[in-house]
All heavy atoms as TSV, in Angstrom:
chain	resi	resn	atom	element	x	y	z
A	1	MET	N	N	-74.397	-62.961	-9.896
A	1	MET	CA	C	-74.573	-64.114	-9.045
A	1	MET	C	C	-73.429	-64.221	-8.027
A	1	MET	O	O	-73.677	-64.488	-6.853
A	1	MET	CB	C	-74.679	-65.368	-9.911
A	1	MET	CG	C	-74.989	-66.598	-9.138
A	1	MET	SD	S	-76.671	-66.499	-8.515
A	1	MET	CE	C	-76.797	-68.051	-7.744
A	2	VAL	N	N	-72.206	-64.017	-8.488
A	2	VAL	CA	C	-71.050	-64.105	-7.610
A	2	VAL	C	C	-71.092	-62.978	-6.575
A	2	VAL	O	O	-70.791	-63.189	-5.401
A	2	VAL	CB	C	-69.737	-64.052	-8.428
A	2	VAL	CG1	C	-68.530	-63.968	-7.508
A	2	VAL	CG2	C	-69.635	-65.254	-9.344
A	3	LYS	N	N	-71.498	-61.791	-7.025
A	3	LYS	CA	C	-71.581	-60.657	-6.101
A	3	LYS	C	C	-72.636	-60.901	-5.024
A	3	LYS	O	O	-72.427	-60.530	-3.863
A	3	LYS	CB	C	-71.906	-59.381	-6.873
A	3	LYS	CG	C	-71.798	-58.147	-6.018
A	3	LYS	CD	C	-71.885	-56.888	-6.833
A	3	LYS	CE	C	-71.690	-55.681	-5.945
A	3	LYS	NZ	N	-71.636	-54.445	-6.687
A	4	LEU	N	N	-73.733	-61.541	-5.381
A	4	LEU	CA	C	-74.772	-61.853	-4.403
A	4	LEU	C	C	-74.253	-62.835	-3.350
A	4	LEU	O	O	-74.460	-62.648	-2.154
A	4	LEU	CB	C	-76.005	-62.424	-5.101
A	4	LEU	CG	C	-77.133	-62.894	-4.190
A	4	LEU	CD1	C	-77.755	-61.686	-3.484
A	4	LEU	CD2	C	-78.156	-63.655	-4.975
A	5	ILE	N	N	-73.562	-63.856	-3.783
A	5	ILE	CA	C	-73.006	-64.859	-2.862
A	5	ILE	C	C	-71.975	-64.227	-1.953
A	5	ILE	O	O	-71.984	-64.440	-0.730
A	5	ILE	CB	C	-72.415	-66.058	-3.643
A	5	ILE	CG1	C	-73.542	-66.814	-4.350
A	5	ILE	CG2	C	-71.639	-66.971	-2.723
A	5	ILE	CD1	C	-73.061	-67.868	-5.314
A	6	LEU	N	N	-71.090	-63.393	-2.526
A	6	LEU	CA	C	-70.084	-62.730	-1.701
A	6	LEU	C	C	-70.710	-61.740	-0.728
A	6	LEU	O	O	-70.219	-61.563	0.387
A	6	LEU	CB	C	-69.050	-62.036	-2.588
A	6	LEU	CG	C	-68.072	-62.946	-3.316
A	6	LEU	CD1	C	-67.167	-62.130	-4.229
A	6	LEU	CD2	C	-67.253	-63.756	-2.335
A	7	SER	N	N	-71.782	-61.097	-1.132
A	7	SER	CA	C	-72.477	-60.169	-0.233
A	7	SER	C	C	-73.110	-60.908	0.937
A	7	SER	O	O	-73.069	-60.430	2.077
A	7	SER	CB	C	-73.558	-59.402	-0.993
A	7	SER	OG	O	-72.985	-58.605	-1.993
A	8	ILE	N	N	-73.670	-62.072	0.680
A	8	ILE	CA	C	-74.243	-62.883	1.755
A	8	ILE	C	C	-73.152	-63.347	2.712
A	8	ILE	O	O	-73.312	-63.300	3.936
A	8	ILE	CB	C	-75.036	-64.069	1.173
A	8	ILE	CG1	C	-76.289	-63.556	0.450
A	8	ILE	CG2	C	-75.413	-65.067	2.257
A	8	ILE	CD1	C	-77.011	-64.602	-0.352
A	9	VAL	N	N	-72.022	-63.777	2.170
A	9	VAL	CA	C	-70.895	-64.197	3.006
A	9	VAL	C	C	-70.366	-62.998	3.815
A	9	VAL	O	O	-70.010	-63.146	4.989
A	9	VAL	CB	C	-69.774	-64.815	2.145
A	9	VAL	CG1	C	-68.525	-65.091	2.953
A	9	VAL	CG2	C	-70.267	-66.097	1.492
A	10	LEU	N	N	-70.370	-61.816	3.220
A	10	LEU	CA	C	-69.935	-60.616	3.922
A	10	LEU	C	C	-70.852	-60.290	5.109
A	10	LEU	O	O	-70.373	-59.945	6.193
A	10	LEU	CB	C	-69.859	-59.439	2.960
A	10	LEU	CG	C	-69.394	-58.109	3.532
A	10	LEU	CD1	C	-67.934	-58.217	3.984
A	10	LEU	CD2	C	-69.538	-57.002	2.508
A	11	VAL	N	N	-72.146	-60.429	4.904
A	11	VAL	CA	C	-73.099	-60.184	5.993
A	11	VAL	C	C	-72.914	-61.206	7.098
A	11	VAL	O	O	-72.900	-60.858	8.289
A	11	VAL	CB	C	-74.555	-60.185	5.451
A	11	VAL	CG1	C	-75.545	-60.201	6.582
A	11	VAL	CG2	C	-74.772	-59.007	4.538
A	12	LEU	N	N	-72.731	-62.466	6.742
A	12	LEU	CA	C	-72.499	-63.501	7.752
A	12	LEU	C	C	-71.197	-63.258	8.507
A	12	LEU	O	O	-71.125	-63.425	9.723
A	12	LEU	CB	C	-72.483	-64.880	7.096
A	12	LEU	CG	C	-73.816	-65.371	6.552
A	12	LEU	CD1	C	-73.633	-66.694	5.814
A	12	LEU	CD2	C	-74.834	-65.510	7.661
A	13	CYS	N	N	-70.173	-62.822	7.791
A	13	CYS	CA	C	-68.881	-62.524	8.403
A	13	CYS	C	C	-69.020	-61.346	9.371
A	13	CYS	O	O	-68.437	-61.359	10.459
A	13	CYS	CB	C	-67.853	-62.224	7.320
A	13	CYS	SG	S	-66.193	-62.022	7.933
A	14	SER	N	N	-69.801	-60.368	8.997
A	14	SER	CA	C	-69.991	-59.218	9.897
A	14	SER	C	C	-70.750	-59.626	11.141
A	14	SER	O	O	-70.433	-59.146	12.250
A	14	SER	CB	C	-70.712	-58.086	9.179
A	14	SER	OG	O	-72.026	-58.474	8.830
A	15	LEU	N	N	-71.733	-60.510	11.023
A	15	LEU	CA	C	-72.464	-60.979	12.203
A	15	LEU	C	C	-71.565	-61.800	13.132
A	15	LEU	O	O	-71.644	-61.659	14.358
A	15	LEU	CB	C	-73.673	-61.800	11.774
A	15	LEU	CG	C	-74.785	-61.024	11.076
A	15	LEU	CD1	C	-75.870	-61.966	10.581
A	15	LEU	CD2	C	-75.362	-59.971	11.993
A	16	VAL	N	N	-70.701	-62.619	12.560
A	16	VAL	CA	C	-69.752	-63.393	13.364
A	16	VAL	C	C	-68.773	-62.456	14.063
A	16	VAL	O	O	-68.444	-62.639	15.238
A	16	VAL	CB	C	-69.005	-64.429	12.488
A	16	VAL	CG1	C	-67.841	-65.056	13.231
A	16	VAL	CG2	C	-69.959	-65.489	12.008
A	17	LEU	N	N	-68.330	-61.419	13.366
A	17	LEU	CA	C	-67.398	-60.455	13.959
A	17	LEU	C	C	-68.050	-59.734	15.132
A	17	LEU	O	O	-67.429	-59.565	16.197
A	17	LEU	CB	C	-66.931	-59.465	12.903
A	17	LEU	CG	C	-65.880	-58.447	13.319
A	17	LEU	CD1	C	-64.600	-59.149	13.763
A	17	LEU	CD2	C	-65.590	-57.494	12.179
A	18	ILE	N	N	-69.288	-59.337	14.986
A	18	ILE	CA	C	-70.010	-58.687	16.083
A	18	ILE	C	C	-70.138	-59.629	17.273
A	18	ILE	O	O	-69.904	-59.239	18.422
A	18	ILE	CB	C	-71.395	-58.204	15.608
A	18	ILE	CG1	C	-71.228	-57.045	14.631
A	18	ILE	CG2	C	-72.265	-57.789	16.771
A	18	ILE	CD1	C	-72.510	-56.671	13.912
A	19	ALA	N	N	-70.493	-60.880	17.009
A	19	ALA	CA	C	-70.663	-61.852	18.096
A	19	ALA	C	C	-69.356	-62.119	18.826
A	19	ALA	O	O	-69.334	-62.184	20.062
A	19	ALA	CB	C	-71.227	-63.151	17.530
A	20	VAL	N	N	-68.265	-62.250	18.091
A	20	VAL	CA	C	-66.976	-62.547	18.716
A	20	VAL	C	C	-66.503	-61.377	19.564
A	20	VAL	O	O	-65.994	-61.564	20.674
A	20	VAL	CB	C	-65.934	-62.923	17.633
A	20	VAL	CG1	C	-64.536	-62.989	18.212
A	20	VAL	CG2	C	-66.279	-64.240	16.990
A	21	VAL	N	N	-66.705	-60.172	19.082
A	21	VAL	CA	C	-66.291	-58.999	19.848
A	21	VAL	C	C	-67.143	-58.862	21.104
A	21	VAL	O	O	-66.643	-58.536	22.189
A	21	VAL	CB	C	-66.379	-57.717	18.981
A	21	VAL	CG1	C	-66.226	-56.469	19.824
A	21	VAL	CG2	C	-65.302	-57.755	17.910
A	22	MET	N	N	-68.436	-59.133	20.991
A	22	MET	CA	C	-69.317	-59.011	22.165
A	22	MET	C	C	-69.031	-60.098	23.211
A	22	MET	O	O	-69.299	-59.882	24.389
A	22	MET	CB	C	-70.786	-59.093	21.732
A	22	MET	CG	C	-71.226	-57.928	20.878
A	22	MET	SD	S	-71.110	-56.363	21.734
A	22	MET	CE	C	-72.417	-56.529	22.909
A	23	LEU	N	N	-68.501	-61.242	22.813
A	23	LEU	CA	C	-68.191	-62.312	23.751
A	23	LEU	C	C	-66.924	-62.070	24.557
A	23	LEU	O	O	-66.736	-62.694	25.595
A	23	LEU	CB	C	-68.077	-63.655	23.009
A	23	LEU	CG	C	-69.387	-64.264	22.539
A	23	LEU	CD1	C	-69.102	-65.486	21.668
A	23	LEU	CD2	C	-70.253	-64.643	23.732
A	24	GLN	N	N	-66.073	-61.175	24.102
A	24	GLN	CA	C	-64.828	-60.913	24.814
A	24	GLN	C	C	-65.098	-60.148	26.092
A	24	GLN	O	O	-66.005	-59.325	26.163
A	24	GLN	CB	C	-63.873	-60.117	23.936
A	24	GLN	CG	C	-63.352	-60.870	22.762
A	24	GLN	CD	C	-62.411	-60.054	21.927
A	24	GLN	OE1	O	-62.051	-58.951	22.278
A	24	GLN	NE2	N	-62.016	-60.592	20.782
A	25	SER	N	N	-64.290	-60.437	27.112
A	25	SER	CA	C	-64.425	-59.687	28.355
A	25	SER	C	C	-63.702	-58.346	28.201
A	25	SER	O	O	-62.750	-58.225	27.442
A	25	SER	CB	C	-63.833	-60.474	29.519
A	25	SER	OG	O	-62.451	-60.635	29.343
A	26	GLY	N	N	-64.157	-57.387	28.954
A	26	GLY	CA	C	-63.572	-56.059	28.871
A	26	GLY	C	C	-62.189	-55.995	29.503
A	26	GLY	O	O	-61.805	-56.841	30.305
A	27	LYS	N	N	-61.449	-54.972	29.151
A	27	LYS	CA	C	-60.107	-54.794	29.733
A	27	LYS	C	C	-60.181	-54.431	31.198
A	27	LYS	O	O	-59.276	-54.688	31.954
A	27	LYS	CB	C	-59.344	-53.701	28.965
A	27	LYS	CG	C	-59.069	-54.037	27.533
A	27	LYS	CD	C	-58.063	-55.131	27.421
A	27	LYS	CE	C	-57.758	-55.386	25.952
A	27	LYS	NZ	N	-56.952	-56.548	25.738
A	28	SER	N	N	-61.268	-53.819	31.642
A	28	SER	CA	C	-61.384	-53.423	33.035
A	28	SER	C	C	-61.498	-54.629	33.963
A	28	SER	O	O	-61.105	-54.563	35.119
A	28	SER	CB	C	-62.584	-52.517	33.220
A	28	SER	OG	O	-63.782	-53.200	32.880
A	29	ALA	N	N	-62.019	-55.739	33.475
A	29	ALA	CA	C	-62.121	-56.937	34.306
A	29	ALA	C	C	-60.741	-57.474	34.667
A	29	ALA	O	O	-60.501	-57.878	35.795
A	29	ALA	CB	C	-62.921	-58.015	33.594
A	30	GLY	N	N	-59.824	-57.451	33.736
A	30	GLY	CA	C	-58.477	-57.900	34.005
A	30	GLY	C	C	-57.719	-56.943	34.912
A	30	GLY	O	O	-56.928	-57.335	35.752
A	31	LEU	N	N	-57.994	-55.649	34.761
A	31	LEU	CA	C	-57.322	-54.655	35.582
A	31	LEU	C	C	-57.762	-54.738	37.040
A	31	LEU	O	O	-56.941	-54.681	37.946
A	31	LEU	CB	C	-57.592	-53.255	35.024
A	31	LEU	CG	C	-56.901	-52.081	35.728
A	31	LEU	CD1	C	-55.384	-52.251	35.640
A	31	LEU	CD2	C	-57.316	-50.785	35.096
A	32	SER	N	N	-59.045	-54.904	37.260
A	32	SER	CA	C	-59.520	-54.987	38.645
A	32	SER	C	C	-59.051	-56.264	39.314
A	32	SER	O	O	-58.798	-56.283	40.516
A	32	SER	CB	C	-61.052	-54.913	38.695
A	32	SER	OG	O	-61.617	-56.054	38.068
A	33	GLY	N	N	-58.899	-57.332	38.574
A	33	GLY	CA	C	-58.365	-58.571	39.137
A	33	GLY	C	C	-56.909	-58.433	39.526
A	33	GLY	O	O	-56.453	-58.988	40.519
A	34	ALA	N	N	-56.145	-57.667	38.749
A	34	ALA	CA	C	-54.739	-57.458	39.063
A	34	ALA	C	C	-54.564	-56.592	40.296
A	34	ALA	O	O	-53.672	-56.804	41.112
A	34	ALA	CB	C	-54.023	-56.840	37.868
A	35	ILE	N	N	-55.447	-55.599	40.439
A	35	ILE	CA	C	-55.370	-54.714	41.598
A	35	ILE	C	C	-55.795	-55.457	42.859
A	35	ILE	O	O	-55.216	-55.280	43.931
A	35	ILE	CB	C	-56.248	-53.458	41.374
A	35	ILE	CG1	C	-55.631	-52.625	40.272
A	35	ILE	CG2	C	-56.368	-52.630	42.640
A	35	ILE	CD1	C	-56.490	-51.468	39.810
A	36	ALA	N	N	-56.785	-56.313	42.742
A	36	ALA	CA	C	-57.301	-57.028	43.905
A	36	ALA	C	C	-56.403	-58.181	44.347
A	36	ALA	O	O	-56.670	-58.825	45.343
A	36	ALA	CB	C	-58.711	-57.564	43.603
A	37	GLY	N	N	-55.346	-58.466	43.614
A	37	GLY	CA	C	-54.425	-59.513	44.019
A	37	GLY	C	C	-54.675	-60.832	43.298
A	37	GLY	O	O	-54.126	-61.846	43.684
A	38	GLY	N	N	-55.461	-60.865	42.280
A	38	GLY	CA	C	-55.737	-62.089	41.553
A	38	GLY	C	C	-54.786	-62.331	40.407
A	38	GLY	O	O	-55.070	-63.092	39.500
A	39	ALA	N	N	-53.614	-61.687	40.424
A	39	ALA	CA	C	-52.671	-61.817	39.322
A	39	ALA	C	C	-51.965	-63.156	39.309
A	39	ALA	O	O	-51.436	-63.572	38.291
A	39	ALA	CB	C	-51.642	-60.686	39.382
A	40	ASP	N	N	-51.943	-63.868	40.440
A	40	ASP	CA	C	-51.247	-65.157	40.500
A	40	ASP	C	C	-52.185	-66.336	40.335
A	40	ASP	O	O	-51.868	-67.432	40.766
A	40	ASP	CB	C	-50.518	-65.267	41.838
A	40	ASP	CG	C	-49.362	-64.278	41.944
A	40	ASP	OD1	O	-48.815	-63.911	40.885
A	40	ASP	OD2	O	-49.034	-63.875	43.063
A	41	THR	N	N	-53.313	-66.130	39.726
A	41	THR	CA	C	-54.261	-67.218	39.547
A	41	THR	C	C	-53.812	-68.126	38.419
A	41	THR	O	O	-52.923	-67.793	37.637
A	41	THR	CB	C	-55.672	-66.676	39.240
A	41	THR	OG1	O	-55.628	-65.981	38.000
A	41	THR	CG2	C	-56.172	-65.787	40.354
A	42	PHE	N	N	-54.454	-69.257	38.332
A	42	PHE	CA	C	-54.136	-70.227	37.291
A	42	PHE	C	C	-54.427	-69.658	35.908
A	42	PHE	O	O	-53.664	-69.864	34.967
A	42	PHE	CB	C	-54.953	-71.509	37.510
A	42	PHE	CG	C	-54.763	-72.527	36.438
A	42	PHE	CD1	C	-53.603	-73.280	36.360
A	42	PHE	CD2	C	-55.751	-72.748	35.489
A	42	PHE	CE1	C	-53.424	-74.209	35.366
A	42	PHE	CE2	C	-55.587	-73.688	34.489
A	42	PHE	CZ	C	-54.420	-74.422	34.439
A	43	LEU	N	N	-55.519	-68.912	35.785
A	43	LEU	CA	C	-55.896	-68.372	34.475
A	43	LEU	C	C	-54.932	-67.311	33.993
A	43	LEU	O	O	-54.713	-67.172	32.798
A	43	LEU	CB	C	-57.319	-67.823	34.530
A	43	LEU	CG	C	-58.413	-68.857	34.716
A	43	LEU	CD1	C	-59.775	-68.177	34.868
A	43	LEU	CD2	C	-58.442	-69.827	33.554
A	44	SER	N	N	-54.352	-66.534	34.896
A	44	SER	CA	C	-53.424	-65.497	34.472
A	44	SER	C	C	-52.104	-66.095	33.983
A	44	SER	O	O	-51.423	-65.514	33.147
A	44	SER	CB	C	-53.169	-64.500	35.592
A	44	SER	OG	O	-52.448	-65.108	36.642
A	45	LYS	N	N	-51.746	-67.257	34.521
A	45	LYS	CA	C	-50.507	-67.891	34.073
A	45	LYS	C	C	-50.668	-68.572	32.713
A	45	LYS	O	O	-49.718	-68.696	31.959
A	45	LYS	CB	C	-50.051	-68.926	35.118
A	45	LYS	CG	C	-49.586	-68.271	36.403
A	45	LYS	CD	C	-49.154	-69.302	37.404
A	45	LYS	CE	C	-48.734	-68.623	38.703
A	45	LYS	NZ	N	-48.394	-69.588	39.739
A	46	ASN	N	N	-51.862	-69.028	32.404
A	46	ASN	CA	C	-52.131	-69.704	31.127
A	46	ASN	C	C	-53.000	-68.835	30.234
A	46	ASN	O	O	-53.980	-69.276	29.674
A	46	ASN	CB	C	-52.828	-71.040	31.379
A	46	ASN	CG	C	-51.907	-72.018	32.058
A	46	ASN	OD1	O	-50.716	-72.011	31.809
A	46	ASN	ND2	N	-52.455	-72.843	32.920
A	47	LYS	N	N	-52.625	-67.579	30.105
A	47	LYS	CA	C	-53.443	-66.628	29.339
A	47	LYS	C	C	-53.506	-66.985	27.852
A	47	LYS	O	O	-54.488	-66.715	27.194
A	47	LYS	CB	C	-52.890	-65.229	29.526
A	47	LYS	CG	C	-53.876	-64.162	29.239
A	47	LYS	CD	C	-53.388	-62.827	29.740
A	47	LYS	CE	C	-54.610	-62.006	29.997
A	47	LYS	NZ	N	-54.391	-60.903	30.875
A	48	ALA	N	N	-52.456	-67.582	27.317
A	48	ALA	CA	C	-52.432	-67.916	25.891
A	48	ALA	C	C	-53.447	-69.014	25.560
A	48	ALA	O	O	-53.882	-69.127	24.419
A	48	ALA	CB	C	-51.042	-68.356	25.479
A	49	LYS	N	N	-53.831	-69.824	26.544
A	49	LYS	CA	C	-54.772	-70.908	26.305
A	49	LYS	C	C	-56.184	-70.574	26.753
A	49	LYS	O	O	-57.068	-71.406	26.675
A	49	LYS	CB	C	-54.304	-72.164	27.055
A	49	LYS	CG	C	-52.983	-72.689	26.559
A	49	LYS	CD	C	-52.582	-73.923	27.316
A	49	LYS	CE	C	-51.240	-74.443	26.856
A	49	LYS	NZ	N	-50.811	-75.602	27.593
A	50	SER	N	N	-56.407	-69.359	27.220
A	50	SER	CA	C	-57.716	-68.996	27.745
A	50	SER	C	C	-58.699	-68.735	26.622
A	50	SER	O	O	-58.346	-68.597	25.453
A	50	SER	CB	C	-57.606	-67.768	28.651
A	50	SER	OG	O	-57.328	-66.641	27.882
A	51	VAL	N	N	-59.940	-68.634	26.995
A	51	VAL	CA	C	-61.011	-68.361	26.033
A	51	VAL	C	C	-60.841	-66.972	25.436
A	51	VAL	O	O	-61.062	-66.772	24.242
A	51	VAL	CB	C	-62.393	-68.509	26.713
A	51	VAL	CG1	C	-63.499	-68.120	25.779
A	51	VAL	CG2	C	-62.590	-69.922	27.211
A	52	ASP	N	N	-60.426	-66.002	26.264
A	52	ASP	CA	C	-60.243	-64.641	25.766
A	52	ASP	C	C	-59.133	-64.583	24.701
A	52	ASP	O	O	-59.245	-63.831	23.735
A	52	ASP	CB	C	-59.901	-63.695	26.897
A	52	ASP	CG	C	-61.121	-63.320	27.709
A	52	ASP	OD1	O	-62.228	-63.323	27.153
A	52	ASP	OD2	O	-60.954	-63.023	28.906
A	53	ALA	N	N	-58.076	-65.359	24.874
A	53	ALA	CA	C	-57.007	-65.383	23.880
A	53	ALA	C	C	-57.500	-65.994	22.567
A	53	ALA	O	O	-57.169	-65.496	21.491
A	53	ALA	CB	C	-55.815	-66.160	24.405
A	54	LYS	N	N	-58.304	-67.043	22.678
A	54	LYS	CA	C	-58.860	-67.648	21.466
A	54	LYS	C	C	-59.830	-66.700	20.770
A	54	LYS	O	O	-59.843	-66.610	19.546
A	54	LYS	CB	C	-59.562	-68.954	21.811
A	54	LYS	CG	C	-58.589	-70.041	22.226
A	54	LYS	CD	C	-59.303	-71.295	22.648
A	54	LYS	CE	C	-58.312	-72.331	23.159
A	54	LYS	NZ	N	-58.967	-73.524	23.654
A	55	LEU	N	N	-60.621	-65.984	21.559
A	55	LEU	CA	C	-61.537	-65.009	20.958
A	55	LEU	C	C	-60.785	-63.860	20.305
A	55	LEU	O	O	-61.200	-63.340	19.265
A	55	LEU	CB	C	-62.507	-64.481	22.015
A	55	LEU	CG	C	-63.606	-65.423	22.464
A	55	LEU	CD1	C	-64.372	-64.835	23.625
A	55	LEU	CD2	C	-64.543	-65.746	21.316
A	56	ALA	N	N	-59.664	-63.456	20.897
A	56	ALA	CA	C	-58.871	-62.380	20.306
A	56	ALA	C	C	-58.273	-62.822	18.972
A	56	ALA	O	O	-58.272	-62.042	18.000
A	56	ALA	CB	C	-57.762	-61.970	21.266
A	57	LYS	N	N	-57.792	-64.061	18.900
A	57	LYS	CA	C	-57.271	-64.576	17.629
A	57	LYS	C	C	-58.373	-64.686	16.593
A	57	LYS	O	O	-58.196	-64.337	15.426
A	57	LYS	CB	C	-56.643	-65.961	17.824
A	57	LYS	CG	C	-55.274	-65.924	18.422
A	57	LYS	CD	C	-54.693	-67.322	18.489
A	57	LYS	CE	C	-53.320	-67.325	19.065
A	57	LYS	NZ	N	-52.751	-68.673	19.129
A	58	MET	N	N	-59.547	-65.156	17.030
A	58	MET	CA	C	-60.664	-65.288	16.103
A	58	MET	C	C	-61.109	-63.918	15.592
A	58	MET	O	O	-61.436	-63.765	14.409
A	58	MET	CB	C	-61.822	-66.007	16.786
A	58	MET	CG	C	-62.946	-66.377	15.851
A	58	MET	SD	S	-64.336	-67.172	16.660
A	58	MET	CE	C	-63.605	-68.658	17.266
A	59	THR	N	N	-61.083	-62.920	16.459
A	59	THR	CA	C	-61.458	-61.570	16.056
A	59	THR	C	C	-60.528	-61.067	14.972
A	59	THR	O	O	-60.962	-60.456	13.992
A	59	THR	CB	C	-61.415	-60.620	17.270
A	59	THR	OG1	O	-62.303	-61.102	18.267
A	59	THR	CG2	C	-61.808	-59.216	16.886
A	60	LYS	N	N	-59.239	-61.314	15.162
A	60	LYS	CA	C	-58.258	-60.857	14.171
A	60	LYS	C	C	-58.516	-61.487	12.809
A	60	LYS	O	O	-58.561	-60.790	11.790
A	60	LYS	CB	C	-56.847	-61.189	14.660
A	60	LYS	CG	C	-55.758	-60.784	13.699
A	60	LYS	CD	C	-54.376	-61.043	14.242
A	60	LYS	CE	C	-54.136	-62.494	14.520
A	60	LYS	NZ	N	-52.761	-62.809	14.909
A	61	TRP	N	N	-58.726	-62.779	12.758
A	61	TRP	CA	C	-58.894	-63.457	11.480
A	61	TRP	C	C	-60.239	-63.139	10.822
A	61	TRP	O	O	-60.314	-62.985	9.597
A	61	TRP	CB	C	-58.708	-64.970	11.646
A	61	TRP	CG	C	-57.273	-65.293	11.907
A	61	TRP	CD1	C	-56.735	-65.747	13.076
A	61	TRP	CD2	C	-56.175	-65.152	11.007
A	61	TRP	NE1	N	-55.384	-65.884	12.940
A	61	TRP	CE2	C	-55.010	-65.544	11.689
A	61	TRP	CE3	C	-56.073	-64.737	9.682
A	61	TRP	CZ2	C	-53.756	-65.511	11.083
A	61	TRP	CZ3	C	-54.815	-64.715	9.086
A	61	TRP	CH2	C	-53.687	-65.098	9.791
A	62	VAL	N	N	-61.281	-63.014	11.629
A	62	VAL	CA	C	-62.589	-62.664	11.056
A	62	VAL	C	C	-62.565	-61.234	10.538
A	62	VAL	O	O	-63.150	-60.938	9.494
A	62	VAL	CB	C	-63.719	-62.895	12.086
A	62	VAL	CG1	C	-65.043	-62.383	11.578
A	62	VAL	CG2	C	-63.824	-64.379	12.433
A	63	ALA	N	N	-61.866	-60.335	11.220
A	63	ALA	CA	C	-61.752	-58.958	10.767
A	63	ALA	C	C	-60.972	-58.872	9.455
A	63	ALA	O	O	-61.347	-58.108	8.551
A	63	ALA	CB	C	-61.101	-58.092	11.833
A	64	ILE	N	N	-59.929	-59.660	9.320
A	64	ILE	CA	C	-59.167	-59.698	8.067
A	64	ILE	C	C	-60.052	-60.216	6.936
A	64	ILE	O	O	-60.067	-59.654	5.837
A	64	ILE	CB	C	-57.896	-60.539	8.225
A	64	ILE	CG1	C	-56.893	-59.818	9.132
A	64	ILE	CG2	C	-57.260	-60.855	6.871
A	64	ILE	CD1	C	-55.708	-60.669	9.540
A	65	ALA	N	N	-60.793	-61.286	7.200
A	65	ALA	CA	C	-61.700	-61.836	6.186
A	65	ALA	C	C	-62.768	-60.812	5.808
A	65	ALA	O	O	-63.118	-60.669	4.623
A	65	ALA	CB	C	-62.350	-63.113	6.685
A	66	PHE	N	N	-63.281	-60.083	6.795
A	66	PHE	CA	C	-64.288	-59.069	6.532
A	66	PHE	C	C	-63.739	-57.964	5.616
A	66	PHE	O	O	-64.408	-57.555	4.662
A	66	PHE	CB	C	-64.786	-58.473	7.860
A	66	PHE	CG	C	-65.754	-57.356	7.681
A	66	PHE	CD1	C	-67.088	-57.621	7.406
A	66	PHE	CD2	C	-65.358	-56.034	7.791
A	66	PHE	CE1	C	-67.997	-56.591	7.239
A	66	PHE	CE2	C	-66.252	-55.000	7.626
A	66	PHE	CZ	C	-67.579	-55.281	7.351
A	67	MET	N	N	-62.536	-57.506	5.890
A	67	MET	CA	C	-61.934	-56.445	5.082
A	67	MET	C	C	-61.684	-56.918	3.647
A	67	MET	O	O	-61.959	-56.176	2.696
A	67	MET	CB	C	-60.648	-55.935	5.715
A	67	MET	CG	C	-60.871	-55.119	6.952
A	67	MET	SD	S	-59.381	-54.336	7.584
A	67	MET	CE	C	-58.547	-55.753	8.307
A	68	VAL	N	N	-61.172	-58.122	3.507
A	68	VAL	CA	C	-60.907	-58.654	2.169
A	68	VAL	C	C	-62.204	-58.817	1.392
A	68	VAL	O	O	-62.291	-58.447	0.214
A	68	VAL	CB	C	-60.123	-59.987	2.263
A	68	VAL	CG1	C	-60.066	-60.684	0.924
A	68	VAL	CG2	C	-58.725	-59.732	2.787
A	69	LEU	N	N	-63.217	-59.375	2.042
A	69	LEU	CA	C	-64.517	-59.541	1.364
A	69	LEU	C	C	-65.124	-58.199	0.997
A	69	LEU	O	O	-65.713	-58.056	-0.079
A	69	LEU	CB	C	-65.480	-60.330	2.272
A	69	LEU	CG	C	-65.307	-61.825	2.278
A	69	LEU	CD1	C	-66.165	-62.429	3.381
A	69	LEU	CD2	C	-65.676	-62.420	0.943
A	70	ALA	N	N	-64.998	-57.216	1.873
A	70	ALA	CA	C	-65.550	-55.888	1.566
A	70	ALA	C	C	-64.862	-55.272	0.364
A	70	ALA	O	O	-65.514	-54.668	-0.504
A	70	ALA	CB	C	-65.427	-54.980	2.779
A	71	LEU	N	N	-63.541	-55.452	0.271
A	71	LEU	CA	C	-62.816	-54.937	-0.896
A	71	LEU	C	C	-63.210	-55.661	-2.167
A	71	LEU	O	O	-63.396	-55.039	-3.230
A	71	LEU	CB	C	-61.309	-55.048	-0.670
A	71	LEU	CG	C	-60.703	-54.058	0.315
A	71	LEU	CD1	C	-59.240	-54.399	0.578
A	71	LEU	CD2	C	-60.827	-52.644	-0.228
A	72	VAL	N	N	-63.342	-56.958	-2.100
A	72	VAL	CA	C	-63.718	-57.746	-3.280
A	72	VAL	C	C	-65.123	-57.397	-3.759
A	72	VAL	O	O	-65.353	-57.212	-4.955
A	72	VAL	CB	C	-63.591	-59.262	-2.990
A	72	VAL	CG1	C	-64.205	-60.107	-4.103
A	72	VAL	CG2	C	-62.130	-59.646	-2.798
A	73	VAL	N	N	-66.059	-57.252	-2.816
A	73	VAL	CA	C	-67.446	-56.924	-3.186
A	73	VAL	C	C	-67.492	-55.522	-3.783
A	73	VAL	O	O	-68.237	-55.269	-4.752
A	73	VAL	CB	C	-68.383	-57.064	-1.979
A	73	VAL	CG1	C	-69.733	-56.446	-2.256
A	73	VAL	CG2	C	-68.536	-58.516	-1.609
A	74	SER	N	N	-66.703	-54.597	-3.268
A	74	SER	CA	C	-66.725	-53.242	-3.787
A	74	SER	C	C	-66.100	-53.141	-5.183
A	74	SER	O	O	-66.457	-52.268	-5.963
A	74	SER	CB	C	-66.025	-52.284	-2.834
A	74	SER	OG	O	-64.634	-52.529	-2.826
A	75	LEU	N	N	-65.184	-54.027	-5.510
A	75	LEU	CA	C	-64.542	-54.018	-6.820
A	75	LEU	C	C	-65.361	-54.722	-7.887
A	75	LEU	O	O	-65.117	-54.534	-9.080
A	75	LEU	CB	C	-63.147	-54.623	-6.741
A	75	LEU	CG	C	-62.121	-53.825	-5.930
A	75	LEU	CD1	C	-60.816	-54.593	-5.836
A	75	LEU	CD2	C	-61.902	-52.459	-6.525
A	76	LEU	N	N	-66.301	-55.554	-7.492
A	76	LEU	CA	C	-67.128	-56.291	-8.482
A	76	LEU	C	C	-68.242	-55.422	-9.011
A	76	LEU	O	O	-68.764	-54.545	-8.485
A	76	LEU	CB	C	-67.704	-57.555	-7.859
A	76	LEU	CG	C	-66.704	-58.659	-7.614
A	76	LEU	CD1	C	-67.411	-59.861	-6.978
A	76	LEU	CD2	C	-66.033	-59.123	-8.872
């Protein structure tokens, strides 16, 4: 029963991880903006508060949760 619940949580965690990664903008978008002269924009100065920064943090934590859940499910 516990393994079934953890497996369902693992599948949900993997779907969230896929969604968060797909929502992030590519690295090429930032590079082309820097070349075109958009480096002094408001968003580049507040990069830590941007949506991409929040998505990057969320990706890190969801990936950690995914790895821990995968290890726990494999050991049960």
